[in-house]
VOGU-3710 file (C-alpha; in Angstrom, 3 decimals, decimal comma):
1> mgknalvigg> 16,397/98,063/145,654  20,214/98,288/145,720  22,569/96,602/148,045  23,530/98,307/151,242  26,768/98,212/153,228  28,120/99,408/156,524  31,884/100,245/156,542  33,331/100,230/160,096  36,438/102,401/160,267  35,217/104,047/157,040
11> sgqlgvaats> 37,237/107,251/157,485  40,612/105,450/157,341  42,618/104,476/154,281  41,033/101,137/153,494  37,557/102,402/154,485  37,795/105,297/152,013  38,974/103,035/149,200  36,362/100,406/149,824  33,594/102,996/150,133  34,576/104,504/146,840
21> rlvragwdvt> 34,600/101,154/145,057  31,259/100,085/146,525  29,628/103,438/145,548  30,907/103,075/142,001  29,377/99,602/141,873  25,992/101,017/142,884  25,995/100,153/146,583  24,258/102,299/149,233  27,115/102,837/151,807  26,965/103,958/155,376
31> vahrgetsea> 30,293/104,927/156,909  30,859/104,422/160,655  33,518/106,481/162,294  34,703/107,575/165,773  34,299/111,268/165,188  36,497/112,312/162,278  35,346/111,800/158,668  37,505/112,012/155,565  37,037/114,757/152,916  37,696/112,041/150,358
41> lsgetrtirl> 34,400/110,182/151,157  31,779/110,454/148,468  28,881/112,805/148,957  26,675/109,858/148,167  27,559/108,061/151,452  25,829/108,387/154,851  27,960/108,725/157,976  27,241/107,713/161,542  29,377/108,033/164,689  30,105/104,704/166,209
51> dhadtgalla> 32,380/103,469/168,976  33,552/99,916/168,081  33,502/99,004/171,780  29,725/99,705/171,996  28,493/96,269/170,936  24,825/97,194/171,058  25,305/100,213/168,768  27,490/98,269/166,465  24,985/95,371/166,065  22,109/97,805/165,654
61> aargrdlvld> 23,854/99,565/162,848  25,093/96,338/161,184  22,127/93,963/161,293  20,294/93,329/158,050  23,145/94,763/155,906  24,097/93,022/152,696  27,716/93,820/153,587  29,536/94,703/156,775  33,209/95,665/156,271  35,117/95,901/159,536
71> taafdadnat> 38,573/97,463/159,041  39,133/98,000/162,766  38,536/94,589/164,357  41,664/93,614/166,233  41,332/90,751/168,727  39,105/87,859/169,781  36,930/90,291/171,740  35,918/91,941/168,505  35,072/88,538/167,036  32,742/87,989/169,998
81> qlaglagdvg> 30,978/91,224/169,065  30,690/90,337/165,392  29,321/86,906/166,325  26,105/88,713/167,007  25,642/89,126/163,231  25,330/85,349/162,616  22,384/84,726/160,392  21,667/88,429/160,021  24,190/89,792/157,514  24,719/88,941/153,887
91> slvvistgml> 28,523/89,101/153,970  31,008/90,107/156,675  34,483/91,173/155,502  37,201/91,606/158,204  40,713/92,902/157,586  43,458/90,832/159,084  47,191/90,850/158,165  49,718/88,935/156,126  52,126/89,278/159,022  50,697/86,361/160,910
101> yahppdawpl> 52,239/83,620/158,735  54,820/81,480/160,516  56,977/80,986/157,429  60,524/80,031/156,563  62,011/82,307/153,828  62,084/79,506/151,265  58,286/78,878/151,511  57,270/81,916/149,318  54,853/82,634/147,825  52,639/81,927/150,765
111> aedapvipga> 49,217/80,481/150,248  46,405/80,857/152,788  46,862/77,309/154,068  50,423/78,035/155,151  51,021/77,768/158,944  50,230/80,863/161,029  51,563/81,868/164,385  49,936/80,462/167,518  48,262/83,699/168,626  49,930/84,042/171,982
121> gmsypaakar> 51,244/87,444/173,207  50,357/91,050/172,603  51,806/91,668/169,171  49,659/92,884/166,359  49,928/89,665/164,249  49,104/87,533/167,321  45,969/89,557/168,038  44,845/89,179/164,402  45,500/85,433/164,611  43,193/85,235/167,670
131> leralfrvqd> 40,607/87,318/165,835  40,624/84,967/162,834  40,322/81,810/164,899  37,493/83,212/166,963  35,536/84,318/163,879  35,771/80,919/162,251  34,315/79,285/165,389  31,109/81,185/164,831  28,434/79,210/163,016  26,222/80,747/160,298
141> lpvsilrpga> 28,565/83,705/159,868  29,529/84,321/156,253  32,851/85,897/156,991  35,668/86,586/154,512  38,985/87,434/156,198  41,482/89,411/154,061  45,213/89,309/154,777  46,957/92,299/153,191  50,660/92,961/153,009  52,226/96,412/153,546
151> ihgphttelr> 49,265/98,600/152,711  49,763/101,692/150,625  47,626/104,270/148,928  46,134/107,752/149,453  44,741/108,834/152,783  47,136/106,754/154,867  48,547/107,658/158,287  51,533/105,261/157,853  53,218/106,850/154,856  56,099/104,545/154,300
161> ewffikrvfd> 56,711/105,848/150,744  57,550/109,300/152,232  60,882/107,762/153,135  61,850/108,022/149,460  59,558/110,793/148,243  60,929/113,334/150,694  64,401/112,657/149,387  63,257/113,850/146,001  61,813/116,996/147,524  65,140/117,494/149,340
171> grssvlladd> 67,176/116,902/146,173  69,079/113,962/147,588  71,237/112,041/145,153  71,240/108,782/147,073  69,565/106,631/149,677  71,338/104,132/151,883  69,776/100,670/152,626  71,133/97,789/154,711  70,762/94,032/154,017  71,754/94,501/150,395
181> gghplstsaa> 68,524/96,479/149,808  66,178/94,198/151,753  64,050/91,190/150,977  61,026/91,025/148,695  57,725/91,539/150,418  54,103/91,885/149,378  52,549/95,301/149,291  48,799/95,965/149,069  47,306/98,938/147,252  44,140/100,084/149,066
191> anvaqlvllc> 42,407/99,996/145,719  43,208/96,334/145,218  42,030/95,437/148,725  38,841/97,421/147,965  38,271/95,351/144,794  38,470/92,167/146,885  35,996/93,551/149,389  33,474/94,105/146,605  33,933/90,587/145,251  33,457/89,125/148,744
201> aqqpgrrvln> 30,312/91,195/149,155  29,035/89,886/145,843  29,987/86,285/146,571  29,461/85,639/150,334  31,276/82,721/151,862  33,484/81,538/154,732  36,994/82,037/153,539  40,425/83,604/154,198  42,214/85,268/151,333  45,492/87,099/150,817
211> aaddtahspa> 44,977/90,619/149,609  48,222/91,748/147,975  49,565/93,358/144,849  50,461/90,832/142,180  54,223/91,667/142,332  56,475/91,697/145,380  59,248/94,259/145,867  62,225/94,880/148,174  62,713/98,305/149,732  65,424/98,901/147,139
221> digraifalm> 62,983/98,118/144,358  60,444/100,483/145,876  62,982/103,278/146,071  64,087/102,755/142,451  60,419/102,817/141,313  59,626/105,974/143,190  62,738/107,767/141,844  61,902/106,707/138,352  58,267/107,707/138,583  59,284/111,131/139,967
231> qhdaevrtfs> 61,995/111,399/137,246  64,622/111,980/139,942  68,166/110,800/139,386  69,308/109,142/142,612  71,246/106,047/143,503  70,034/103,253/145,790  73,201/102,509/147,772  73,369/99,285/149,753  75,591/97,353/152,234  75,470/93,889/153,607
241> gppvrgigas> 74,239/93,082/157,088  71,719/94,827/159,323  71,448/98,584/159,892  74,230/100,218/161,868  72,895/102,363/164,682  69,807/102,781/162,594  71,686/103,772/159,440  70,461/101,809/156,439  67,001/100,983/158,007  63,800/101,372/156,053
251> pwdhwqsgvl> 60,140/101,528/156,949  59,564/98,062/155,542  62,214/96,350/157,700  59,742/94,987/160,255  56,985/94,144/157,809  57,166/90,320/157,869  54,445/89,422/155,384  56,897/87,827/152,955  55,550/87,218/149,494  51,791/86,334/149,392
261> smsaareqlg> 50,128/84,217/146,694  46,985/85,599/145,076  46,003/82,372/143,375  43,136/81,657/145,712  41,426/85,065/145,139  41,737/84,651/141,399  40,386/81,126/141,431  37,581/81,501/143,968  36,347/84,960/143,082  37,759/85,757/139,665
271> yrpaatyles> 39,799/88,542/141,163  41,794/90,877/138,949  43,766/93,783/140,413  42,266/97,214/140,136  45,679/98,608/139,500  49,272/97,356/138,910  51,837/98,172/141,525  53,355/100,952/139,455  49,944/102,448/138,704  48,957/102,524/142,322
281> laddirwttd> 52,386/103,800/143,414  51,996/106,722/140,907  48,689/107,545/142,621  50,429/107,436/146,026  53,104/109,782/144,791  50,606/112,170/143,165  48,452/112,308/146,409  51,484/112,832/148,611  53,153/115,534/146,495  49,910/117,419/145,957
291> avtaaqerge> 49,271/117,449/149,727  52,810/118,585/150,554  52,928/121,227/147,834  49,637/122,661/148,968  50,836/122,728/152,515  54,065/124,558/151,499  51,947/127,202/149,736  50,112/127,724/152,974  53,393/128,080/154,873  53,091/124,639/156,565
301> twrqvfphta> 55,423/121,657/156,618  54,990/118,055/155,787  54,726/117,362/159,536  51,427/119,174/159,645  50,108/117,182/156,648  51,277/113,782/157,937  51,384/114,265/161,746  51,176/110,538/162,499  54,194/109,760/160,333  56,036/112,729/161,759
311> arrgerdwfr> 55,382/111,717/165,338  56,418/108,092/164,800  59,418/108,726/162,426  60,476/112,165/161,397  64,045/113,308/160,710  65,359/111,493/163,682  64,735/108,029/162,200  64,150/108,348/158,454  66,109/111,378/157,249  69,529/111,351/158,908
321> yaeedaftqr> 71,303/112,652/155,843  74,547/113,716/157,439  75,003/110,399/159,125  74,160/108,515/155,942  76,740/110,548/153,990  79,397/110,071/156,645  78,779/106,332/156,752  78,898/106,112/152,957  82,130/108,048/152,739  83,808/106,163/155,532
331> drvgytp> 82,800/102,722/154,409  82,755/103,201/150,671  79,282/101,713/150,312  78,422/100,400/146,896  75,170/100,939/145,127  72,715/99,159/142,851  71,677/101,270/139,874
//
């Protein structure tokens, strides 16, 4: 009889990628969702509707599974729920974040034993820090905690790469970035996180692992890579110092993961990435451009394809072309080729 898994939050970006990887490896996968499933889910999967806050329903669906992947657990309260699986699950994998490291800039690359933030306050990293601590206090719980960087890949609702891809659609000849193009940071292809999920399922344990692409990139690097992959001739123009009234900002400015080491995953699990950064970025571009092109043929706009990104960002924040051009002309901003 094959192995069976429950993926909580299975209709989201990481859930879809992990489900696909598990199915290819021969696993029987049940996807738990809050009411909306993804068309990208394999027809070989089962789906159930599940409210994460319903502890009884969650435990009933999860007990006895060879793997439970929770992509939605957020705070210590969720750890209290998952504690009910102690002794009754083969492997529990929980998604945390690489943003919880309390690191000085010269400490990169960051290994998993680097100091983390205390866990006080209402921020996303603080909540994840509380989640991790609470999970590791539970005895007889084979939990693997994964700390990704800036996640990217198909089926995302936070499409950072659209910041550059739309400029290709619009025929822009440049993009403007502050802080000399930004600092290197770790990204995480959903396919690579999914590969780690499979390895943790196959090798249960109590561990915390970084889950990042093998190479780190600054926002300027990401822009150059996207322009090159899309065969678009555009300059990455930069200036020193912080953004000026929002001009020069990028979607990665507040992602504080730094550069994450993947040595532990390689040594403990024999991890090898499912895709290089450029391979996964090419998939991101293909998925994005296909979706936007299809929408345009239907008479729709990118806002209807990516409503979450449009609501949070849109032209007001990301695509202020006239202001960028005026700033560049006035201040004679340089560029990095």
